[in-house]
C-alpha positions as CSV (number, residue, x, y, z in Angstrom):
1,M,7.5,44.3,5.2
2,A,8.8,42.9,1.9
3,N,10.2,39.4,1.9
4,R,14.0,39.2,2.2
5,W,14.4,36.0,0.2
6,H,14.0,35.9,-3.6
7,P,14.3,32.7,-5.7
8,R,17.8,32.3,-7.1
9,I,17.5,28.7,-8.2
10,D,20.1,27.4,-10.6
11,P,18.2,25.2,-13.0
12,A,21.3,23.1,-13.6
13,D,21.9,22.5,-9.9
14,P,18.7,23.3,-7.9
15,R,19.3,23.3,-4.1
16,A,17.4,24.0,-1.0
17,P,18.9,26.7,1.3
18,S,21.3,25.7,4.0
19,A,20.0,25.1,7.5
20,V,21.3,28.4,8.7
21,V,19.6,30.3,5.9
22,W,16.3,28.3,6.3
23,A,16.3,29.2,10.0
24,A,16.4,32.9,9.2
25,L,13.5,32.8,6.8
26,S,9.9,33.7,7.6
27,E,7.1,31.2,7.0
28,D,6.1,33.0,3.8
29,E,9.7,33.0,2.5
30,R,9.9,29.3,3.3
31,R,6.8,28.6,1.2
32,Q,8.4,30.6,-1.6
33,V,11.5,28.4,-1.4
34,V,9.5,25.2,-1.5
35,D,7.4,26.4,-4.4
36,S,10.4,27.5,-6.4
37,L,12.3,24.3,-6.2
38,P,11.7,22.2,-9.4
39,S,10.2,18.7,-9.1
40,E,11.9,17.5,-12.3
41,M,15.5,16.4,-12.5
42,P,18.2,18.6,-14.2
43,K,19.3,17.0,-17.5
44,D,22.8,16.1,-16.2
45,L,21.2,14.2,-13.3
46,L,18.7,12.3,-15.4
47,P,19.7,8.6,-15.4
48,P,19.7,6.9,-18.8
49,P,16.7,4.8,-19.5
50,E,17.0,1.2,-18.2
51,G,13.9,-0.3,-19.7
52,D,10.9,-2.2,-18.3
53,R,12.9,-4.5,-16.1
54,H,14.3,-1.6,-14.2
55,R,10.9,0.1,-14.0
56,K,9.0,-3.0,-12.8
57,A,11.8,-3.7,-10.2
58,R,11.1,-0.3,-8.8
59,E,7.4,0.0,-9.1
60,R,6.4,-3.4,-7.7
61,P,8.1,-3.1,-4.3
62,T,7.0,0.6,-4.1
63,Q,3.4,-0.2,-4.6
64,A,3.5,-3.2,-2.4
65,L,5.1,-1.3,0.5
66,D,2.8,1.7,0.2
67,A,-0.3,-0.6,0.1
68,F,1.0,-2.6,3.1
69,F,1.4,0.4,5.3
70,R,-1.9,1.9,4.2
71,R,-3.7,-1.4,5.2
72,S,-1.9,-1.5,8.5
73,G,-2.9,2.1,9.3
74,R,0.7,3.2,10.0
75,K,1.6,6.7,8.8
76,V,4.4,5.9,6.5
77,Y,5.1,8.0,3.3
78,V,6.4,5.8,0.5
79,S,7.4,7.2,-2.9
80,S,9.4,6.6,-6.0
81,D,11.4,8.8,-8.3
82,L,10.4,11.9,-6.3
83,A,12.7,15.0,-6.1
84,V,14.4,15.1,-2.6
85,Y,16.1,18.2,-1.3
86,Y,18.4,18.1,1.7
87,P,19.8,21.5,2.9
88,D,22.4,22.9,0.4
89,E,22.7,19.4,-1.3
90,R,22.2,18.4,-4.9
91,M,18.7,17.2,-5.6
92,F,18.3,13.5,-6.0
93,A,15.4,11.1,-6.7
94,P,15.6,7.6,-5.2
95,D,14.0,4.6,-6.9
96,L,12.1,4.0,-3.6
97,F,12.1,5.7,-0.3
98,A,10.1,5.7,2.9
99,V,9.7,8.2,5.8
100,L,8.1,7.0,9.0
101,D,5.4,8.8,11.1
102,V,4.3,11.4,8.5
103,E,1.1,11.9,6.6
104,P,1.2,9.9,3.4
105,F,-0.5,12.4,1.1
106,D,0.6,13.1,-2.5
107,R,3.6,15.3,-2.9
108,E,5.6,16.8,-5.8
109,K,8.9,16.9,-3.9
110,W,10.3,16.2,-0.5
111,V,12.0,19.2,1.0
112,V,13.7,18.1,4.2
113,S,13.7,21.5,6.0
114,A,10.0,22.0,5.2
115,E,9.0,18.5,6.2
116,G,11.1,18.5,9.3
117,R,12.3,15.0,8.4
118,G,14.9,13.3,6.3
119,L,14.5,10.0,4.6
120,D,14.4,6.8,6.8
121,F,14.8,4.1,4.1
122,V,16.1,4.2,0.5
123,L,16.2,1.5,-2.1
124,E,18.0,1.9,-5.5
125,V,17.6,-0.5,-8.4
126,V,20.4,-1.2,-10.9
127,Y,19.9,-2.9,-14.2
128,L,21.7,-1.3,-17.1
129,G,23.2,1.6,-15.3
130,D,26.7,1.9,-13.7
131,P,26.5,0.1,-10.3
132,R,29.3,2.3,-9.0
133,K,26.8,5.2,-8.6
134,D,24.6,3.2,-6.2
135,L,27.2,0.9,-4.6
136,V,30.0,3.4,-4.0
137,E,28.9,7.1,-4.5
138,N,25.5,6.8,-2.9
139,V,26.8,4.7,0.0
140,E,29.0,7.7,1.0
141,R,26.4,10.3,0.2
142,Y,23.4,8.7,2.0
143,A,25.5,7.9,5.0
144,R,26.6,11.5,5.2
145,L,23.0,12.6,4.9
146,G,22.1,10.4,7.9
147,I,19.7,8.1,6.1
148,P,19.3,5.1,8.5
149,E,19.0,2.3,6.0
150,Y,20.0,1.9,2.3
151,F,19.5,-1.1,0.0
152,V,20.7,-1.7,-3.5
153,Y,19.0,-4.3,-5.8
154,D,21.2,-5.2,-8.7
155,R,18.6,-7.0,-10.9
156,R,20.9,-8.0,-13.7
157,R,23.2,-9.8,-11.3
158,G,20.5,-10.9,-8.9
159,R,22.1,-9.3,-5.9
160,L,20.7,-7.5,-2.9
161,T,23.0,-5.4,-0.7
162,G,21.9,-3.6,2.5
163,F,23.5,-1.0,4.7
164,S,22.6,0.3,8.2
165,L,23.9,3.5,9.7
166,S,26.3,3.0,12.6
167,Q,26.7,5.3,15.5
168,G,29.8,6.6,13.9
169,G,27.9,7.9,11.0
170,A,29.1,5.4,8.4
171,Y,27.2,2.5,6.8
172,R,27.9,-1.1,7.9
173,P,26.8,-3.9,5.6
174,L,23.8,-5.9,6.7
175,V,24.3,-9.7,6.9
176,P,21.5,-11.7,5.5
177,Q,20.1,-14.6,7.5
178,R,18.7,-17.5,5.5
179,G,18.3,-15.3,2.4
180,L,16.6,-12.5,4.4
181,W,17.9,-9.0,4.8
182,P,16.3,-7.4,7.9
183,S,15.1,-3.8,7.8
184,A,14.8,-2.5,11.4
185,V,13.4,0.8,10.0
186,L,10.4,-0.8,8.2
187,G,10.0,-3.8,10.6
188,L,10.2,-6.1,7.5
189,D,12.6,-8.4,5.8
190,L,13.8,-8.1,2.2
191,T,14.5,-11.1,0.0
192,L,14.8,-12.1,-3.6
193,E,12.3,-14.3,-5.2
194,G,13.6,-15.2,-8.6
195,E,14.0,-11.8,-10.4
196,R,11.7,-10.0,-7.9
197,L,12.6,-8.1,-4.8
198,R,10.0,-8.9,-2.1
199,F,9.2,-7.6,1.4
200,I,8.3,-10.2,4.1
201,A,6.1,-9.5,7.1
202,G,6.7,-12.2,9.7
203,T,6.7,-15.4,7.5
204,A,4.5,-14.1,4.6
205,F,5.3,-12.1,1.5
206,V,3.9,-8.6,1.5
207,P,1.6,-9.0,-1.5
208,E,2.1,-7.0,-4.7
209,L,-0.7,-5.2,-6.3
210,E,-1.1,-7.9,-9.0
211,E,-1.4,-10.5,-6.2
212,L,-3.9,-8.4,-4.3
213,A,-6.0,-8.0,-7.5
214,V,-5.9,-11.8,-8.1
215,R,-6.9,-12.3,-4.5
216,A,-9.7,-9.8,-4.8
217,E,-11.0,-11.4,-7.9
218,S,-10.9,-14.8,-6.2
219,L,-12.7,-13.5,-3.2
220,L,-15.3,-11.8,-5.5
221,A,-15.8,-15.1,-7.3
222,E,-16.2,-16.9,-4.0
223,A,-18.7,-14.3,-2.9
224,V,-20.7,-14.6,-6.1
225,V,-20.8,-18.4,-5.7
226,R,-21.8,-18.1,-2.1
227,R,-24.5,-15.6,-3.0
228,D,-25.9,-17.9,-5.7
229,E,-25.9,-20.8,-3.3
230,L,-27.8,-18.7,-0.7
231,E,-30.3,-17.4,-3.3
232,S,-30.9,-21.0,-4.4
233,K,-31.4,-22.1,-0.8
234,L,-33.7,-19.2,-0.2
235,A,-35.7,-19.9,-3.3
236,L,-36.0,-23.6,-2.2
237,A,-37.0,-22.6,1.3
238,E,-39.6,-20.2,0.0
239,A,-41.0,-22.9,-2.3
240,R,-41.2,-25.3,0.6
241,A,-42.8,-22.7,2.8
242,A,-45.4,-22.0,0.0
243,E,-46.1,-25.7,-0.2
244,E,-46.5,-26.0,3.5
245,K,-48.7,-22.9,3.5
246,A,-50.8,-24.4,0.8
247,R,-51.0,-27.8,2.5
248,A,-51.9,-26.1,5.8
249,A,-54.7,-24.2,4.0
250,E,-56.0,-27.5,2.5
251,E,-55.9,-29.1,6.0
252,K,-57.7,-26.2,7.5
253,A,-60.4,-26.3,4.8
254,R,-60.7,-30.1,5.3
255,A,-61.0,-29.6,9.1
256,D,-63.6,-26.9,8.6
257,R,-65.6,-29.1,6.2
258,L,-65.5,-32.1,8.7
259,E,-66.5,-29.8,11.5
260,R,-69.5,-28.6,9.4
261,E,-70.5,-32.1,8.5
262,T,-70.2,-33.2,12.1
263,A,-72.4,-30.4,13.2
264,E,-75.0,-31.3,10.5
265,L,-75.0,-34.9,11.7
266,H,-75.5,-33.8,15.3
267,A,-78.4,-31.6,14.2
268,E,-80.0,-34.4,12.2
269,L,-79.6,-36.8,15.1
270,E,-81.3,-34.4,17.4
271,R,-84.3,-34.0,15.1
272,L,-84.7,-37.8,14.9
273,R,-84.7,-38.0,18.7
274,R,-87.4,-35.5,19.0
275,R,-89.7,-37.4,16.6
276,M,-89.3,-40.7,18.5
């Protein structure tokens, strides 16, 4: 039987089907829906460029968080600037988001109906852009979509703001304690270190990739030094062993010679006795 659904995606306003329409689709039709949804943002949704400071403020925590969960073995999908589709909602692409308990393989888009999960954690970074979008409009929108936690890092002003979804469906501001904003979703704290947004696990910073690279280089250097030390000790031990072996060989040869000389003296003494 022919498929009942045909792509009718508005390139200026791409949307996933409503929950009702999605429920009525076959698996094949659902795959068509997902494949037809664009992974790039429409022109009117593209944010204006905000430069390297915005890019780094987004990339560093994204990479640190992704690497942290991969090392811990937890199945947490972490991404940045990826097209996200909620049912019958305008597509958006957060600066950073995380979804718990899903396989962290590479994706081109996140379609909530297909994944069976919405976003659990979102972070937006503001530098040169209008803070109203993230601090007013997105606060209403992300709460309406049921995203449990939402953070905004205003890098230019050095401010971090956090929200947690209340039982009533609205966001309540998170109150920092000693400069730490708790994330119950991630099980981590967020803080500002100078111009950097950092995650904290327990009492330690979640290392950024640059820090991991420096640490790896340091460990490698220590390993090389240790290897050289062991090779030197091994060479010295082998030299001593060779010396001991040579000395033992000399001692054995000397003992053999003394034994032969003693035997010869005994034989000569026996001959003299016989003549007497």
